[in-house]
N, C-alpha and C positions, 0 to 999 in steps of 0.2 A: 280318825275319822276320814272317810275317803270322799273325794267329791271330782265329778266329771262335768266339765262347763266346755262353753265355746273358747276358753282361754286356754284351756289345758286341763291336766290332772293333778289335784292336790291330795297331799296326804298330810294329814294333822297341820293344815294351814300352809304347807310349803309345796311351791309348784314344783312339781318332779317330771311332767312331760308338757311342752308347749304346743300349742295348736289348737284347731279345733276337735275337742275329744268328746263328742257326743253321741257316739256309736256304741256297738258292741265290743269292739276292741278295747275301748277306753274302759268300758264297764267291768270287762274282764281282768284288766290291769288292776283295778281297785278291790274286785272281790278276791283275787289270787293273794291279794297282800297280806301276810298272817297278822301284821300290825293293826289292822282294821276289823273294829267290831260293829261299826255303822257306816253305811254308804248312802249318799245322795247322788243320783244318778240323773243328770240331764239329759233326755232323750229325743233326738231331733228327728224330725221328717224324713230326712234322706237317709238316715241309717236305718229306720224302719223299712223303709220301701227296697234298700238295697240288701240288708241281711236280717230284718225283722230284729224282734226283742232278744235282749241278751240273756233275760232272765225268764223262768216261767211264772214265778210269782214274787210278791214282794207284801210289805206291811202296808205301806200307805202309798198313794199316789195322786197327783193332782194334773189336772188339763186347765191351762189358765185362760186361752182365747183359741179362735180359729181366725186367721187373717189371710188375706188373699195375697201376700208378696212371694208366696211359692207357688202359685198357680201357673200351669204351662210346662212344669219340670215333672220328668219320670211318670207321665202319664196321668198325673193329677190335675185335671182342668177346671173344677168346681169347687166351692167352699164345701158341698155335702160329702165331696170323695174325700177333699182333705181330713175334715171332721172325721170320717170312718178310720183313716189311717191314724188320727191322733187318739182316738178313742183307744186304740189297743193298748196303751200305756196305763188307762184306767181301768181296764178288763181284769189285768191280774193282780190287783190288789187285794189282799185277804182281808186287811181290818178295816180299812177307811179308804173311800174313794172321795177326794175333794174336787169340788166341781164350781166353775164359775157361771153362777145363776144370772149374772148380767149378759151373757154371751148365749144367744137361743140356742146355738148349735151345740154347746158344751153342756146346757141344761138338760137337752134331751138323753145325754149320754147316761144319764142315771138309772134308765132302764135295763142298761147293759151290765151294771155293775154286780159284782158276786159279793163284794165285801160287805163285813158284817155292818158297817156304817156309812151312810152318804151325808158328806157335808158339804152344804152350800155356802158359798161366798159371795156375798153381795155388798155392794155399796148404796143400795136401794132401800130404805127402811120400810118402804111402801109396796115392797115386792110381794105380790099376793101367794104366790106359790110358796115362797119360802116361810110366809107367815102362816100357811096352813101346815107347812111341813115342821115347824116348831110346836104348833098345838099339837100336832100327832106325835110330839116327843122326839122329832128329829133333831140333827146336829145343825147347826149353822154358825157362821162368823159373819157378824153385821156391823156395818158403820152406822153408827147412831148420833145423831146432833144433841148435845147437851150444852149446859149453861157456860161449860168451861172450853167448848169446842168440840170436836170430833171423837167420839169413844168408839174404840174396836171392843165388841162385846161378842162373846160366844155363849150359845145356848145349847144346852144337851139333856135331854130326858126331863125337860120343864123346867130346867134351872136355868138362871141368868146369871153370868159370870161377867162383870166387865173387865177387861185386861187392861187396857193402857190409853190415855188420851194420845191422839197421834202427834200433838206438838212436842210430845217428850221424846219421839223417836227420830233420832239424828237423821237417818237417811231419807226422811220425808221432808226436810228443810221446813221444820214447825209446821206439819200438816199439809204443806203446799203442793208437795209433790205427789199427787193423789195415784199416780201409777206406783209409787212405791209404797204408798199407803196401801195399796191392793196387794203387791208384794209382800208387805207386811203381815197382811191378813192370812194370805196362804201360808207363810211361814207358821203363823200360829196355829194355824188348822193343822198342817202336817205334823207339827211337834207334838199338839193335843194327840194325835192320833197314834203318836209312838209312846204315849204315857209320860211324856215330859211334863214335870211339875209345872204348875202356874209361875212360881218365882223363877224358874230357870227360863222360861219363855218371855218373862219380862225383861230379866237380865240381858238374853239375847238381843230382842228389840232395842234395848237402852244403849248397847255397845257397839253395835254393828254400825259404820258410817258408810259413806260412799266415797270415801277417800279413794286415791288411785291404788294405795297398796293393800286395801280390802275388797275393792271392787272396781278393777281397772276397767275403764270406757264406760262406766255406770254413773252417771252424774257426777264426774270429777270436777270439783270447784277449785279453781286457783284465784287467789284474792291479793296476791303479794305485788301485782302491777297496780298503777294508778288506775286501771278500769278492771272490771272482773272477767273471768274467763271460765266457761262450762263446756266440759268435753263429754261426749256420749257418743256410743256406738248406734244409735237410733239409724235404721236401715231400711225402714219401711214406714208407710204412712200412719200407721198407729202409733208408732214409737214417736216419728218425728212430732206428730199432734200432740201428744201427751207432753212433749219438751216444750213446745211453743205455747201451750197453754200455760206451762208453769212459768216461763219466762214473762207471760203477760201480767202475772201476779207480783213479781219481783218488785223493789223499788229501785228502778233505774233511772237516774236523773238525767243520762246521756242518751246516746243512740243504741239500737240493737244491730249488730252485724252477725251474719250466718254464715259458715262454711258449710256446704252440703254437697252429699254426693249420692249415689243410689247402686247396688249391685249391678253389673252387667247383664246378669242372667236373668233379671226380672222382665216381664212383659213392658211394653211401651206404655200401655195403660197404667200398670203399676207406678211406672217412674213418674209419668204427668200427675197421678193422684198423690205420691209422696210432695211433690212440688206444689200441689194445691193446699196439702196440709199446712206447709210453712208461709204460704202466701198471707199477706196482711199482718204478720206478727213481729216482722223485723224491717229496719231502714234498709239495710244494704244487703245483698245476696252474692255468695260468691260460689259458682258453680264449678266443681272439680270432678275428677273421676277417681276411682279406686286404683290402687298400684296395679292389680290383676283387673283387667277389662272383661275377661269371661266372655271372650267370642266378638265383642264390639269394637269398633274404631274407638281411638282414645278420645276423640271429639263428640262422640255419639252421645252418651249420656249427659254430659254438659249441656249440651244443646237440648235435648229433651226436657232437662230441668228449666233451662231458659224459657223454651215453649211454654211449659206449663205455668209457670210463674207470671208471665205477660198475659196469658189466657186466663188467668185468675185475679187479674187487675193490678197487679203490679206494674209500675212504672217501668220503660225499658231501661231508664238511666239509672235505676236502683239495682239492676242485674249485671253481672259482670262474669265472665267465664275464664277461669285459671286453671287449666287441665291438671296441671301437676299438685299433689295434695300439698307437698312441703312449701311450694310458692304460694299456693291459695292461703295457707295458714299464715305465712310470713306477711302476706298483704293484709289480711285482716288485722293482724296484730300491729302493724305499722300504722294503720289510719286509724286505730282507736285512741281516744282521747280520753282524759281524768273522766270518770262518771259512767262511761259507756259499758256495754256487756258484749262480749264476743263469745258465741257459740259455735263450737267444732263439732260436726258430725264425722269423727274420725274413721278411718280404715286400718293404718298402722298405729295401734294404739301407744305401744312403748314410745315410737319414735315420735309421734305428735305429742304426747306429754313432755318429752324433754324439750322438744321445741317451743313449746309453752312456757315451761318454768325457767328456761335459760335465755329466754329472749330479753332484750336490753331495750326499754321503752326509751323514745326521746322526750316523751312529755313528762312534765312534773306531775308529783302525786297531788291528787285534789287535797284542798285544805282539812277535809274531814272525809273519810271513806265513807261511801254510803251503805248503810244497812240494807242488804238484799231483803230482809224479811220485817222491813219496818211498816209496811201497809197490813191492815188485817186480813185473816184469811177469808175466802168467801164461804157462803154456806154450801153443803153438799149438792143439793138440788142445783144451784147455779152453774157448779161446776161440771157435772155429770149429765145434766139434760133431764133430770128425773122429775122436774117440775111439769114436764110434759107425759110423765109416765101414764099409760093406759093399760086397761087390762089385755093380757094377751088374747090372741086368737083362740077361737074355741079348741079344745083339746082334751083328751081322755086322760083324767087323773086317776091313779091308784094308790092306796095305802097298803104299806104291810109295816113290820115291826121296826123297820129304819125309818120310816116316815113317809113322804108322799113323793111322787115322780110322775113324769109324762109318760104315758105307754108308748112304746115304740111302734112307729110305722110300719105298715106291712110290706112296704117297699125295703124296708131295711133288713 
C-alpha cells in the first residue's frame, strides 16, 4: 500500500521520502512503484493550483472541509473559490464520493459528482438532507447517540449497519477527540467504498493509534513525565479549536500550558483567528514562530498571536513571547508541575518530539498520575453545537439513484 502525506511518502508503512509530499510528483512515485496495489493520495490545495490532479480518475475520493487558512495564496481569496479548487478531487471519483455534510460548501459538491455513489458523513443525527438521502436509499456514515455512548453507523440502500462505538477507537481518546471521530468516519466511508469488509474496517479502527510512530504530529500523547504532554501539528483556527475543545474534556488537575504558532504566509486575520480559537482554554500561552517564517519578520507572528489572545480576553500576564521553537518548548516543560498539561503545536515534528521525551523534569511525580479520560464524555450536541441546529436555507433539492443532493447554483 502506498500513501502520500504532508509528512512524506510511505510504502507498506515505511517512510521512503520525507517532506510535504501531497502533490503530483509524490503521487507519481507511489503509482509507479510495482509493489503498490492500493494508493491513498493526500491532495493539497497548493499542488492542485500549481500542477493539477496527478490522476484522471480514482475509485473513491473524499473532501473533509473548506477552511480559510489558505486564503490569499495563489489567487484564491474566498472560501467559495477554495471550495471550487478542492472539489476537483471529488469530481474524478468513479465509485464513491465521500463528502462532509456538516460543511455547507462541501455538501454542495455532491451535484458535481460523477461517482456511482454519494456518501455523506455527518456528526449531526438530525441533519435533514442526510435523513432524506438515507430514506432515498443513499449512502451515509452517521454519528449516533446510544445508551453506551456514540456509535458510528453506516446506511446504504435502506440498510442500517452499526460499525463501532467511538470509545473503542484508540485514536479518539475514548471518543473525546471529535476531530478524530470524524476522521474515523471518513476512513470507514472510504474503506466501504473500496469494498473492504466490515471486519477489516473495524480492525483498522481498533488498531490505529495516534502514537508518534503511527501518526507523527497528530495528537501524540507523552505521559512519562509527572505532567502530560500532547503534541500536534494544528496550524489553523479549525485545528486549534478542535484541540482546545479536546483539552477542555480531559481530566487535568493542574494547569494547562500551550505553545503555539502560525504559518507566516497566512493573512493577519487568519493568525488572529487562530489565537482567538485558543483563548480561554489554557492558563499560560507561549507564542513562538515556525523555523521558516515564510517572508515575515521573526517576531511578527508571535506578536500577532499575542495581540489576538489579549483582544480575546486573555490577561497579558498569561501570555509570553519566546520566538524560537526549541526555547519555547523548553520553557513550557520547565514550568510544568505534577498534574499539569502541556500542549505543543509544533512545526518541526521529529525534533520537538525528541525534545519532549528526553526532557528531564525537576518536579517529582504526582502520587498518582491523573487519568486523562476520567471525566465522562459529553453528548454529541453539546460538543458540536447541534443543539442549535436549524433547517438549512431554502435550496433546490433533487433526487437520483444515488440519493438526494443540492442543485448546483447557476453561478457555478
